PASEFI-269544 format. One record per residue (C-alpha): residue number from 1; x, y, z. Coordinates in steps of 0.2 Angstrom, whole numbers, always signed. Layout:
VOTOR;NUM;X;Y;Z;
...
//
This chain:
VOTOR;1;-86;-128;+6;
VOTOR;2;-83;-127;-14;
VOTOR;3;-76;-141;-24;
VOTOR;4;-60;-133;-32;
VOTOR;5;-51;-135;-49;
VOTOR;6;-32;-143;-46;
VOTOR;7;-24;-131;-55;
VOTOR;8;-24;-114;-58;
VOTOR;9;-15;-98;-69;
VOTOR;10;-3;-88;-62;
VOTOR;11;+13;-78;-64;
VOTOR;12;+29;-83;-55;
VOTOR;13;+46;-75;-53;
VOTOR;14;+56;-85;-65;
VOTOR;15;+73;-78;-59;
VOTOR;16;+78;-62;-50;
VOTOR;17;+76;-48;-63;
VOTOR;18;+68;-35;-72;
VOTOR;19;+48;-36;-77;
VOTOR;20;+53;-49;-90;
VOTOR;21;+55;-61;-77;
VOTOR;22;+37;-63;-74;
VOTOR;23;+29;-77;-83;
VOTOR;24;+14;-86;-83;
VOTOR;25;+11;-102;-77;
VOTOR;26;+0;-116;-71;
VOTOR;27;+0;-120;-52;
VOTOR;28;-11;-131;-39;
VOTOR;29;-25;-122;-32;
VOTOR;30;-22;-118;-14;
VOTOR;31;-31;-127;+1;
VOTOR;32;-36;-117;+15;
VOTOR;33;-27;-119;+32;
VOTOR;34;-35;-115;+49;
VOTOR;35;-41;-99;+52;
VOTOR;36;-39;-94;+31;
VOTOR;37;-49;-93;+15;
VOTOR;38;-47;-95;-1;
VOTOR;39;-51;-83;-12;
VOTOR;40;-57;-84;-31;
VOTOR;41;-47;-67;-37;
VOTOR;42;-56;-56;-49;
VOTOR;43;-42;-41;-48;
VOTOR;44;-25;-40;-39;
VOTOR;45;-16;-26;-36;
VOTOR;46;+3;-21;-40;
VOTOR;47;+14;-14;-29;
VOTOR;48;+32;-8;-28;
VOTOR;49;+34;-25;-15;
VOTOR;50;+31;-33;-30;
VOTOR;51;+45;-27;-41;
VOTOR;52;+57;-28;-25;
VOTOR;53;+51;-47;-23;
VOTOR;54;+54;-48;-43;
VOTOR;55;+73;-42;-42;
VOTOR;56;+76;-53;-28;
VOTOR;57;+79;-39;-13;
VOTOR;58;+62;-44;-3;
VOTOR;59;+61;-63;+0;
VOTOR;60;+42;-70;+6;
VOTOR;61;+39;-73;+24;
VOTOR;62;+42;-90;+29;
VOTOR;63;+26;-101;+23;
VOTOR;64;+22;-90;+12;
VOTOR;65;+17;-89;-7;
VOTOR;66;+31;-88;-21;
VOTOR;67;+23;-81;-31;
VOTOR;68;+20;-59;-32;
VOTOR;69;+4;-49;-27;
VOTOR;70;+0;-43;-10;
VOTOR;71;-18;-38;-12;
VOTOR;72;-32;-46;-21;
VOTOR;73;-52;-44;-22;
VOTOR;74;-64;-56;-27;
VOTOR;75;-76;-71;-20;
VOTOR;76;-72;-83;-5;
VOTOR;77;-75;-100;-12;
VOTOR;78;-67;-110;+4;
VOTOR;79;-63;-108;+21;
VOTOR;80;-54;-117;+34;
VOTOR;81;-57;-123;+52;
VOTOR;82;-63;-111;+63;
VOTOR;83;-67;-98;+51;
VOTOR;84;-82;-87;+58;
VOTOR;85;-81;-74;+44;
VOTOR;86;-81;-72;+29;
VOTOR;87;-90;-88;+23;
VOTOR;88;-93;-95;+6;
VOTOR;89;-98;-83;-7;
VOTOR;90;-93;-66;-1;
VOTOR;91;-85;-55;-9;
VOTOR;92;-72;-47;+0;
VOTOR;93;-55;-38;-2;
VOTOR;94;-39;-44;+8;
VOTOR;95;-21;-41;+12;
VOTOR;96;-11;-57;+7;
VOTOR;97;+5;-64;+11;
VOTOR;98;+8;-66;-7;
VOTOR;99;+0;-76;-19;
VOTOR;100;-12;-63;-26;
VOTOR;101;-6;-64;-46;
VOTOR;102;-17;-81;-47;
VOTOR;103;-34;-87;-50;
VOTOR;104;-34;-93;-31;
VOTOR;105;-25;-89;-16;
VOTOR;106;-25;-91;+4;
VOTOR;107;-25;-78;+15;
VOTOR;108;-34;-78;+33;
VOTOR;109;-48;-73;+37;
VOTOR;110;-43;-60;+49;
VOTOR;111;-36;-51;+33;
VOTOR;112;-52;-50;+23;
VOTOR;113;-63;-33;+22;
VOTOR;114;-80;-33;+16;
VOTOR;115;-82;-23;-2;
VOTOR;116;-86;-7;+2;
VOTOR;117;-104;-2;-4;
VOTOR;118;-106;+4;-24;
VOTOR;119;-87;-4;-26;
VOTOR;120;-82;-13;-39;
VOTOR;121;-70;-28;-35;
VOTOR;122;-57;-21;-48;
VOTOR;123;-57;-6;-36;
VOTOR;124;-57;-14;-20;
VOTOR;125;-41;-22;-25;
VOTOR;126;-33;-7;-23;
VOTOR;127;-38;-6;-7;
VOTOR;128;-27;-17;+6;
VOTOR;129;-8;-13;+3;
VOTOR;130;-10;+5;+4;
VOTOR;131;-24;+6;+16;
VOTOR;132;-18;-6;+28;
VOTOR;133;+2;+3;+25;
VOTOR;134;-5;+20;+29;
VOTOR;135;-19;+17;+43;
VOTOR;136;-5;+8;+51;
VOTOR;137;+11;+20;+47;
VOTOR;138;+3;+37;+49;
VOTOR;139;-11;+35;+62;
VOTOR;140;-7;+19;+73;
VOTOR;141;+13;+22;+72;
VOTOR;142;+13;+43;+65;
VOTOR;143;-1;+47;+78;
VOTOR;144;-9;+60;+64;
VOTOR;145;-20;+72;+74;
VOTOR;146;-33;+85;+68;
VOTOR;147;-25;+101;+63;
VOTOR;148;-8;+95;+59;
VOTOR;149;+5;+98;+46;
VOTOR;150;+8;+82;+35;
VOTOR;151;+20;+80;+23;
VOTOR;152;+18;+64;+11;
VOTOR;153;+32;+62;-1;
VOTOR;154;+28;+52;-17;
VOTOR;155;+10;+58;-17;
VOTOR;156;+2;+52;-33;
VOTOR;157;+7;+35;-28;
VOTOR;158;-2;+23;-22;
VOTOR;159;+0;+26;-4;
VOTOR;160;+2;+46;-5;
VOTOR;161;-15;+46;-13;
VOTOR;162;-22;+38;+1;
VOTOR;163;-13;+46;+13;
VOTOR;164;-19;+63;+5;
VOTOR;165;-37;+56;+6;
VOTOR;166;-37;+49;+24;
VOTOR;167;-28;+63;+32;
VOTOR;168;-40;+74;+25;
VOTOR;169;-54;+64;+32;
VOTOR;170;-48;+66;+48;
VOTOR;171;-45;+83;+50;
VOTOR;172;-24;+85;+45;
VOTOR;173;-17;+98;+33;
VOTOR;174;-9;+88;+19;
VOTOR;175;+7;+95;+9;
VOTOR;176;+14;+83;-4;
VOTOR;177;+29;+81;-16;
VOTOR;178;+26;+75;-32;
VOTOR;179;+39;+76;-48;
VOTOR;180;+28;+85;-63;
VOTOR;181;+14;+97;-63;
VOTOR;182;+1;+84;-67;
VOTOR;183;+4;+73;-52;
VOTOR;184;+5;+90;-41;
VOTOR;185;-14;+95;-50;
VOTOR;186;-18;+77;-44;
VOTOR;187;-14;+79;-27;
VOTOR;188;-22;+95;-24;
VOTOR;189;-40;+88;-33;
VOTOR;190;-38;+73;-19;
VOTOR;191;-36;+88;-4;
VOTOR;192;-20;+92;-3;
VOTOR;193;-17;+110;+4;
VOTOR;194;+1;+112;-4;
VOTOR;195;+10;+103;-17;
VOTOR;196;+26;+104;-21;
VOTOR;197;+36;+100;-37;
VOTOR;198;+53;+93;-32;
VOTOR;199;+61;+96;-46;
VOTOR;200;+58;+115;-46;
VOTOR;201;+55;+120;-28;
VOTOR;202;+65;+115;-10;
VOTOR;203;+52;+105;+2;
VOTOR;204;+62;+110;+16;
VOTOR;205;+60;+129;+13;
VOTOR;206;+42;+127;+9;
VOTOR;207;+39;+118;+26;
VOTOR;208;+49;+131;+35;
VOTOR;209;+39;+144;+27;
VOTOR;210;+22;+133;+36;
VOTOR;211;+30;+129;+53;
VOTOR;212;+39;+113;+50;
VOTOR;213;+30;+96;+46;
VOTOR;214;+23;+88;+63;
VOTOR;215;+22;+70;+53;
VOTOR;216;+31;+67;+37;
VOTOR;217;+27;+51;+28;
VOTOR;218;+41;+45;+17;
VOTOR;219;+46;+32;+5;
VOTOR;220;+61;+40;-4;
VOTOR;221;+75;+38;+10;
VOTOR;222;+93;+41;+5;
VOTOR;223;+96;+63;+4;
VOTOR;224;+78;+64;+7;
VOTOR;225;+82;+58;+28;
VOTOR;226;+92;+72;+32;
VOTOR;227;+83;+86;+23;
VOTOR;228;+66;+77;+31;
VOTOR;229;+74;+81;+47;
VOTOR;230;+77;+98;+44;
VOTOR;231;+59;+101;+37;
VOTOR;232;+51;+95;+53;
VOTOR;233;+44;+105;+66;
VOTOR;234;+48;+103;+85;
VOTOR;235;+43;+86;+91;
VOTOR;236;+38;+81;+72;
VOTOR;237;+39;+63;+70;
VOTOR;238;+46;+53;+53;
VOTOR;239;+39;+38;+48;
VOTOR;240;+50;+29;+34;
VOTOR;241;+41;+17;+23;
VOTOR;242;+52;+12;+9;
VOTOR;243;+68;+17;+1;
VOTOR;244;+70;+22;-17;
VOTOR;245;+87;+31;-14;
VOTOR;246;+93;+19;-2;
VOTOR;247;+93;+16;+18;
VOTOR;248;+111;+26;+20;
VOTOR;249;+112;+42;+23;
VOTOR;250;+124;+55;+36;
VOTOR;251;+111;+62;+51;
VOTOR;252;+115;+76;+63;
VOTOR;253;+107;+68;+76;
VOTOR;254;+110;+85;+87;
VOTOR;255;+96;+91;+76;
VOTOR;256;+83;+77;+82;
VOTOR;257;+88;+81;+99;
VOTOR;258;+86;+101;+98;
VOTOR;259;+69;+97;+90;
VOTOR;260;+64;+83;+101;
VOTOR;261;+59;+73;+86;
VOTOR;262;+56;+53;+83;
VOTOR;263;+62;+44;+70;
VOTOR;264;+53;+28;+66;
VOTOR;265;+47;+17;+53;
VOTOR;266;+38;-3;+47;
VOTOR;267;+37;-15;+35;
VOTOR;268;+20;-22;+32;
VOTOR;269;+25;-40;+26;
VOTOR;270;+35;-46;+39;
VOTOR;271;+23;-42;+55;
VOTOR;272;+14;-55;+63;
VOTOR;273;-4;-62;+57;
VOTOR;274;-9;-53;+74;
VOTOR;275;-4;-36;+71;
VOTOR;276;-13;-37;+51;
VOTOR;277;-29;-42;+62;
VOTOR;278;-28;-29;+71;
VOTOR;279;-25;-17;+58;
VOTOR;280;-39;-22;+47;
VOTOR;281;-51;-25;+63;
VOTOR;282;-48;-3;+64;
VOTOR;283;-51;+1;+45;
VOTOR;284;-65;-10;+48;
VOTOR;285;-71;+1;+60;
VOTOR;286;-64;+21;+57;
VOTOR;287;-62;+20;+38;
VOTOR;288;-71;+7;+31;
VOTOR;289;-87;+19;+33;
VOTOR;290;-79;+31;+26;
VOTOR;291;-80;+21;+9;
VOTOR;292;-96;+15;+11;
VOTOR;293;-101;+33;+10;
VOTOR;294;-92;+36;-4;
VOTOR;295;-82;+53;+6;
VOTOR;296;-63;+43;-1;
VOTOR;297;-60;+28;-14;
VOTOR;298;-44;+23;-22;
VOTOR;299;-36;+31;-38;
VOTOR;300;-35;+20;-51;
VOTOR;301;-22;+23;-64;
VOTOR;302;-22;+6;-77;
VOTOR;303;-28;-10;-77;
VOTOR;304;-19;-26;-87;
VOTOR;305;-22;-44;-90;
VOTOR;306;-15;-56;-78;
VOTOR;307;-3;-63;-92;
VOTOR;308;+4;-45;-95;
VOTOR;309;+10;-42;-77;
VOTOR;310;+27;-39;-85;
VOTOR;311;+19;-24;-93;
VOTOR;312;+9;-18;-78;
VOTOR;313;+28;-18;-69;
VOTOR;314;+36;-9;-83;
VOTOR;315;+24;+4;-79;
VOTOR;316;+22;+4;-63;
VOTOR;317;+42;+9;-62;
VOTOR;318;+41;+21;-74;
VOTOR;319;+35;+33;-61;
VOTOR;320;+23;+39;-73;
VOTOR;321;+7;+32;-64;
VOTOR;322;-4;+40;-55;
VOTOR;323;-13;+30;-39;
VOTOR;324;-15;+12;-42;
VOTOR;325;-10;-1;-53;
VOTOR;326;-23;-18;-57;
VOTOR;327;-22;-36;-63;
VOTOR;328;-39;-42;-72;
VOTOR;329;-37;-61;-67;
VOTOR;330;-54;-69;-67;
//
């Protein structure tokens, strides 16, 4: 085991609020518990849940670091009792319970994945949060199959760009919504069959003409919920993963019954370590070969130094980004 320094640079949430509440601090370096590793962070991904935590509406689970940051890539520098892989010196990317906005972070070893062949650590840091989320919701929970019509809301987001590529790789027909021609063009380039500019077109009408959506991945919520039900094909499934417009809506359940629809959803962070380990195992077996072969990959928007985390959050919340934003830490 490497000898670790006692302290590290980090960015903490000084109080609930806007991006300006993210401030540089010095914190103790974490030690690995049983089944855990400590990673020297090279890059950390920036995600919507980080902003929700910063705003005070997404508390860390019990025992997790209070620092934001749910994914990172870097080198393993310490391992806890019972860890077989990864070993000290291995470069990994990892899903984190929190704490990614720091020079060192502890996480379960079973939530680590190898850096794909030929991929830089900045790109690898973009993978865990979105790939765990998309795989578990679109394929494990939503049961997407080849040939099905799949509608992704927010197609140019980190989640959206990942969902487009994975769905196409497994043979689905992909439809997306996005808020500008530039974003729509980016989605088409990634393999979407149809990109719907929601400022100019009604996705309910477009999907109706296409035969209805067999599966919808939604992070908008609010007024989109009843519209999703209208846009779905018979026996369709709706998977809800976030609520940019809020979690409440008036819904006619008669339509759910007539169409035999399934409405489900999940959040990733509160799930058990075992559940996340199972997702990691499926990703390593079924998705990592696609990454190693270069058939799919992360779409990167921008990179900021750790101390500029507030600027990175402002960029994300402007909704002007396409793909992922990362923090350069090491």
